[in-house]
C-alpha positions in Angstrom: -5.9 20.9 11.1 -2.6 23.9 11.3 -3.4 26.1 8.6 -0.5 24.6 5.7 -2.9 22.8 4.2 -1.7 24.4 0.5 0.7 22.3 -0.8 1.8 20.7 -4.4 2.0 17.3 -5.8 2.9 15.1 -1.9 2.6 12.3 -0.5 1.1 12.1 3.2 1.9 9.6 6.3 0.5 9.4 9.6 2.3 8.8 12.7 1.3 8.0 16.3 4.6 7.5 17.9 5.2 4.2 17.0 8.2 2.5 15.6 6.0 1.0 13.0 5.1 4.8 12.2 8.3 6.0 11.8 9.4 2.7 9.2 6.6 4.5 7.4 7.7 7.6 7.3 11.6 6.3 6.1 9.4 4.8 3.2 7.5 7.7 2.1 10.5 10.0 2.3 12.2 7.9 -0.2 9.2 7.2 -2.4 8.4 10.9 -2.5 12.5 11.5 -3.7 11.4 9.0 -6.6 8.1 10.8 -6.7 9.4 14.1 -6.9 7.1 15.4 -4.2 6.6 16.9 -1.0 6.1 14.9 2.4 3.3 16.1 4.6 3.3 13.8 8.1 0.3 14.3 10.2 -1.0 13.4 13.7 -4.3 12.7 15.1 -4.9 12.6 18.9 -8.2 13.9 20.6 -6.9 15.6 23.7 -7.8 15.2 27.8 -11.0 17.7 28.6 -9.4 21.4 30.2 -6.9 23.4 29.7 -4.2 21.2 31.0 -5.2 18.2 29.1 -5.0 20.3 25.7 -1.8 21.5 26.7 -0.3 18.4 27.6 -1.7 16.8 24.2 -0.5 19.2 22.0 3.5 18.8 23.5 3.0 15.5 22.8 1.3 15.8 19.4 4.2 18.3 18.4 6.9 15.8 20.0 5.5 13.0 17.9 5.7 15.3 14.6 9.3 15.7 15.6 10.9 13.0 15.7 8.6 12.4 12.5 10.4 14.7 10.7 14.0 14.1 11.8 13.5 10.2 10.4 12.1 12.0 7.1 15.1 14.1 6.9 17.3 11.6 7.9 16.5 9.9 5.1 16.1 12.7 2.8 17.4 15.9 4.0 16.9 17.6 0.8 12.8 16.8 1.0 10.4 19.6 1.4 8.3 17.9 4.5 5.4 19.8 6.6 3.6 18.4 9.3 0.2 19.2 10.9 -1.5 17.5 13.8 -5.3 17.2 14.2 -7.6 17.0 17.5 -9.9 14.7 15.7 -10.4 11.0 15.4 -8.4 9.0 13.2 -10.7 8.1 10.9 -11.9 12.1 10.1 -7.9 13.3 9.4 -7.2 10.3 7.1 -10.4 11.1 5.1 -9.5 15.1 4.9 -5.5 14.1 4.1 -6.4 11.4 2.0 -8.6 13.9 -0.8 -5.5 15.4 -2.1 -2.4 13.3 -1.3 -1.3 11.2 -4.1 -0.7 8.3 -1.7 -1.1 7.6 2.0 1.1 6.3 3.5 0.9 4.2 7.2 2.9 1.6 9.7 1.6 -1.6 9.9 0.4 -1.5 13.4 0.6 1.3 16.5 0.5 2.5 19.5 -2.2 1.1 21.1 -4.2 -2.4 21.1 -2.2 -5.7 21.2 1.1 -6.8 20.2 -0.5 -10.3 18.8 -2.4 -8.0 16.6 -1.0 -8.8 12.7 -2.6 -4.8 11.8 -3.7 -1.8 13.2 -7.4 -0.1 13.9 -5.5 3.0 11.8 -3.7 1.1 9.1 -7.2 -1.0 8.3 -9.5 2.3 8.4 -6.9 4.3 6.0 -6.8 1.0 3.9 -10.7 0.8 3.7 -11.6 4.2 3.3 -8.5 6.6 2.1 -9.9 9.0 -1.0 -6.2 8.0 -2.9 -3.9 4.5 -2.5 -2.6 3.4 0.5 0.3 1.6 1.2 0.7 0.1 4.7 4.4 -0.5 5.1 4.6 -3.5 6.7 8.7 -5.2 7.8 10.8 -6.7 4.9 11.6 -10.3 5.0 13.3 -11.5 7.4 17.4 -12.9 7.6 18.1 -13.9 3.5 14.4 -14.6 2.7 14.4 -12.3 -0.5 17.4 -13.3 -2.2 17.8 -16.2 -4.4 19.3 -19.5 -3.9 22.6 -18.6 -4.9 22.5 -15.8 -2.5 22.5 -12.8 -4.9 18.9 -10.3 -5.0 16.2 -10.9 -7.5 15.1 -7.8 -9.7 13.9 -5.2 -8.0 9.9 -5.8 -8.4 6.1 -4.1 -8.0 3.6 -6.8 -8.0 0.6 -6.4 -9.0 -2.1 -8.7 -8.2 -5.2 -8.8 -10.2 -8.3 -11.0 -11.3 -8.7 -11.7 -15.1 -12.8 -11.8 -14.7 -12.4 -8.4 -13.2 -11.2 -4.4 -15.0 -8.4 -4.2 -13.5 -6.6 -0.7 -15.2 -6.6 1.2 -11.7 -4.3 -1.7 -9.4 -2.4 -2.3 -13.1 -1.6 2.1 -13.3 -0.7 2.3 -10.0 1.9 -0.3 -10.0 3.5 1.0 -13.6 3.3 4.2 -12.2 5.5 3.4 -9.1 7.9 0.6 -11.3 8.8 3.2 -13.5 9.2 6.2 -10.3 12.3 4.1 -10.1 14.6 2.6 -12.8 15.3 -1.0 -12.8 12.0 -2.0 -11.4 9.9 -4.4 -12.8 6.0 -5.1 -12.6 5.1 -8.6 -12.1 1.8 -9.3 -13.0 -0.2 -12.1 -11.0 -3.9 -13.6 -11.2 -4.0 -16.5 -9.0 -7.0 -19.0 -9.6 -8.1 -22.9 -8.7 -10.5 -25.2 -10.2 -13.4 -23.7 -7.5 -13.4 -20.6 -8.7 -13.0 -21.5 -12.1 -15.8 -23.8 -12.0 -18.3 -20.8 -10.3 -16.8 -18.6 -13.4 -18.0 -21.3 -15.8 -14.8 -22.2 -17.2 -13.4 -25.7 -17.9 -13.6 -27.4 -14.5 -11.3 -30.6 -14.7 -8.9 -29.4 -17.2 -6.5 -27.6 -15.8 -4.3 -26.9 -18.8 -7.2 -24.9 -20.6 -7.7 -22.8 -17.2 -4.3 -21.6 -17.1 -3.9 -21.0 -21.0 -7.2 -18.6 -20.7 -5.7 -17.3 -17.9 -2.5 -16.8 -19.4 -4.0 -15.0 -22.7 -5.9 -12.6 -20.2 -3.6 -11.4 -18.0 -1.4 -10.6 -21.5 -4.7 -8.8 -22.8 -5.0 -7.0 -19.3 -1.7 -6.0 -19.6 -1.2 -5.0 -23.2 -2.2 -1.0 -23.4 0.0 -0.4 -20.4 3.0 -2.4 -22.0 2.7 0.6 -24.5 1.9 3.4 -22.1 5.6 1.8 -20.3 7.8 0.6 -22.7 10.6 1.2 -20.5 9.4 -1.5 -16.9 9.7 -4.6 -17.6 7.0 -7.2 -17.2 6.0 -10.2 -16.1 3.3 -12.0 -16.5 2.2 -15.1 -13.8 -0.5 -17.0 -13.3 -0.3 -19.1 -10.4 -2.1 -22.7 -9.2 -3.2 -21.2 -5.8 -5.5 -19.0 -4.0 -5.1 -15.4 -5.1 -4.2 -14.2 -1.5 -1.3 -17.0 -0.8 0.2 -16.7 -3.9 0.7 -13.1 -3.8 2.0 -13.0 0.3 4.5 -15.7 -1.6 5.6 -13.1 -4.0 5.3 -10.0 -1.6 8.8 -12.1 -0.2 11.1 -10.6 -3.0 9.1 -7.7 -3.7 9.4 -3.9 -2.8 5.3 -3.3 -2.9 2.5 -5.6 -3.9 -0.4 -3.9 -5.3 -4.3 -5.2 -4.6 -7.3 -2.9 -5.1 -10.5 -2.0 -3.8 -13.7 -0.8 -3.9 -14.5 2.6 -3.8 -17.7 2.3 -2.6 -19.5 0.0 -0.5 -21.7 -3.8 -1.8 -24.7 -4.0 0.0 -23.5 -4.6 3.2 -20.7 -1.9 3.1 -17.6 -4.0 2.7 -15.2 -2.1 0.6 -11.9 -4.1 1.6 -12.4 -7.6 -0.3 -10.6 -10.6 1.4 -7.9 -10.8 -1.2 -6.9 -7.6 0.0 -7.4 -7.6 3.7 -5.3 -11.2 4.1 -2.5 -9.5 2.4 -2.6 -6.9 4.7 -2.1 -8.9 7.0 0.7 -11.9 5.9 2.8 -9.7 3.0 6.5 -9.6 3.6 6.6 -6.0 3.3 4.9 -3.1 1.8 1.3 -2.9 0.8 -0.5 -0.3 -1.9 -4.4 -0.5 -1.6 -5.8 1.1 -5.0 -9.8 2.6 -5.0 -11.1 2.0 -8.2 -15.5 1.7 -8.9 
């Protein structure tokens, strides 16, 4: 890496020269301003063998970073912006850069791969292994999908997807802090449930009303401490009779940010990113935050 690692509180955004990456830069720059943080822009590349290959790769990398810096300053002219390049594997860069960043930001797809892919390999790697929360900046809902039936815009909203059967403080803490950084933004805490999942968990199998009542109570208990810590942030608690991934994707259509969790360490099968988080990353209508937790 270039010698500019020393930096105070900052967000890091990874770029590769694609339009998706520039969209991520714009999002990260605006978020850095809201959080009163700096912005670090990084680019990883593996040069071709030989002096010419190294020089070409260096020039291309510098051009990518220059374009990203220009985009960041268009969004936030007064923002402290630094950039760095790594002659290394993308995964190594992600591990290093995410170790001291508040947030690691990537676009949903890059320059390589197939146009039909919904999520790029770098985005998936960052969401799966980064040591800090990751935001994958997906394109927003198109047209009037995010509007109310009367054509007005709904309140700004951060959606936090939790499972009331598991500890959710990491996801909730991130969601409330993200909303607090944007005054007037509310948090929607959402739990999707099905009768099948209720049966597996030992709950009532045939009484939907009893299941919904239990989930609603659990949501209130999970959120109680966070509403005390962030009294200025409005909260909506939502129990949805639907598969969790489907409920979150639907809610993301009206959200500025959708927040899900992932394991900090792998399971016995090496998995960190669960099926719900993976599905939301693939199909959400806007930026998705993936928060590591124990």
